[in-house]
N, C-alpha and C positions, 0 to 999 in steps of 0.2 A: 504493500500500500504506500510505496514511496512517493506516489504522485499526489498525496494529500496536501491540501493547503495548510498554512500555519495560522493559528489563531493568536492574534496580538491583543493584549490588554493595554490600551494607550491612555496614560494619564495626560490630560490636556490642560491641566492647571486650574486655578481658581476662578477664572472669568475673563481676564484680559487675554485676547488671542495672541498677543506678543509674548505671553508667558508659557507658551508650549516649547518643548525642547527641539533642538535641531533634529534629533533622532526621531521624535514623534512626527515631526513634519515630513521627514523622509519616508517613514512607514506609511503615512497617509498618501503620499504621492505614489508609492509603489504598490499599494494594495488595491486590487480591483473592486473589493467589497468593503464598504464602510458600514459597520453595524452601530446603532445608537439607540439609547432608550427613547421610546416614543410614547407620548401620552395618548390615552384612548381617543380623545377628541381630535387627535392628529396634529396638535400643535407641537412645535419643535421643542426638544428637550434642551436643557441648559448646555449639556456637552455638545450637542449638535450645533447650537448657536455659536459656541466658542470657535469651532473648527470650520464653520461654513465659508469663511473668507478664504480658506485654503483648498476648497473643494469645487471642482466643476461637476455638478450633479450629472450632466449629460455624459461624462466620461467614467462615472462610477456606478456600481450597483449600490443604491442606498437601501440598507436593510433596517427598517424601523422595527424595534422589538418592544412589545408591551409587557411590562412587568407587573404582576398582580399585586395590588395593595389590599391584602386580606390576611386574616389569621387562620382561615379555614385550610387545614393541611391538605385535604383532598384537592381543593381548587389550586392551591399553591403547587402541589406536585404535578398536576395535569398541565397547568399553564407553563411552568418552568420547563418541563420535559419538551413541550411543544416548541418553546423558544430555542432550546438547545438543538433540537432537530432541525430547525430552520438554518441555524449556523452550520450544522453538520452537513446539510445538503450542499452548501456552497464549498465547504472544505473538500467534500468528496469530488467536486468538479475540478479540484486542483487549484482552487482560488484561495489566496490569502485573505483572511478577514481581519480588519482592524476594528476592534470594539472600542469606541471612544467613551471615556468616563471623566467627569470633572475631578480635579484634584489628582490623587494618586490611585492607581488601580488596585493596590493591596492595602489600602487604608479606608475602611468604612465604605467600600465601593460595591456597586451591583456586580462588578466583574468577578468578585471573589466567589460568589455562588455559581456563576456561570462556569468558572474555571473548575471548581470542584465537581460539578455535575458532568461537565464534558469529560473530565478525567475518569469519572465513574462509568459513564455510558460508552465513551469512545476513547479508551486509554491510549490508542495509537496516535492520537492527535498531538502534534508538537505545539506547545503553548509557550509564548514568550510575553513578558511584560516590559513596558517602558515606563520608568518612574516619572511622576509628575510633581509639580509644585503644589502643595496642599493649601487649603484655605487658611490653615494655621500660619504658614509662612507668609501668605498673602496679607493676612490681618496684621501680623507683626510689622511687616513692611509699611502698610498703609497707615497704621496707627503710630508708627515710630516707637514701638515697644520692644525692648530686648527681652525675649522670652526666657533666656537662661544665660547666666554668666558664672564663671568659676564653678563652684560646687552646687549651684542651684538645682532644685528638683522641679520638673515640669510634668504636668499631667494633661492628658487629653481625655475628657470625660463626656459621654453622652448624657445630657441633662435629663433627669427624670423626677417624677413626683415623689421624692424621698428626702425630706428635710435633713435628717441626720447624715445620710450618705453625702449629700451635696455640701453640707457644713464640714464634714470630715475631709473631703477632697480639698477644700480651701484651707483648712487648718494644717494639713499635712504637706502642702506644696508651696513653693515660692511663686509659681505661676500656674494657672489652670486655664485651659481652653475648653469651654463647654460648647459642644455641638448640639444640634437639635433643640435649641433653647427656646424656640418660639412658643411651644405648647405649655411651658412651665415658667414663663417669664415672671409672673407674679410671685411664685414660690422663691425663685432665684433672688428677686429683689428683697424679699423678707430675710433670706439668709445673709445677703450682703449687708443689710442694715444691722442685723443682730451682731455681725462680726465687725461692724464699723469699716466696711470695705467698699461702700457704694462709690466713693470717689476714685477707687482703684480699678473700677470695672469699665469696660468699653463693649459696645454691642454694634455689630456691623452685618448688613445683609448684602449678599451677592458681591462679596469683596473683590475689588479690582476690575469688575465688569462695568459697562457703561450704565448699569442700573444700580450701582452701589449706593447704599445709604449708611451713614454713620450716625448712630442715635445717641441722644443724651439719656443715659440709663435712668436717671431719676424721673424722667417723664414717660416711662414705658409701662407703668402699671395699667392693666386693662387694655393695652394696645394689642391688636392682632398683627402678628409679624409673619413674614413669609418663611417657608420651610428652610431655605438656605440662609439661616441667620445663626451667627455664633457670638459667644461672649468671651472676652479675654479679661482675666483678672490677674493683675501683677502686683504682688504685695510690696 
């Protein structure tokens, strides 16, 4: 089966198209199939928008993949298997497939599950990843915050509705980047106030992109934020 295509997981950075690597750019140019997460309504995904300046759609097979947002395991398994099979079909035709994902492909990315399932169902597929600049790096850069210096400890924590766990993360580290913060912003503000860290926190949405918003944290209570929002706390 040596004529199989290669599956690439491409990190395309946090939002600014200029923050993709030279290697990711080359793989995009050389791969006949570009796979990207697609929303059900057909609107472009964030990763797709980052790379579209580098793609001539008429020269590529654009493979939009819908990823199920459900906790129902039966539906998850069925949809995921179908998605992997779509990619497998292209690989079987001997075509390389570049799967674009915002940030880095091996850090909280949709590609991780794609890779595991492909390895499970079609172990003969050659899978390569190209690392990307994550939203954490992008945020530090845009906010002018040094995340770590000397012996500092840094944590990357998915924010969740657990006061004690969020408080402990802040107590135990010099800097914490909380991802997925939108749905628990009120809880996070309470924790920050209780630890007297409100002034040390920054919140940013779609960092480095042309839709970037940097928020004043004290004004965020009760505000509905977009999914691609994170909080940086530097003590």
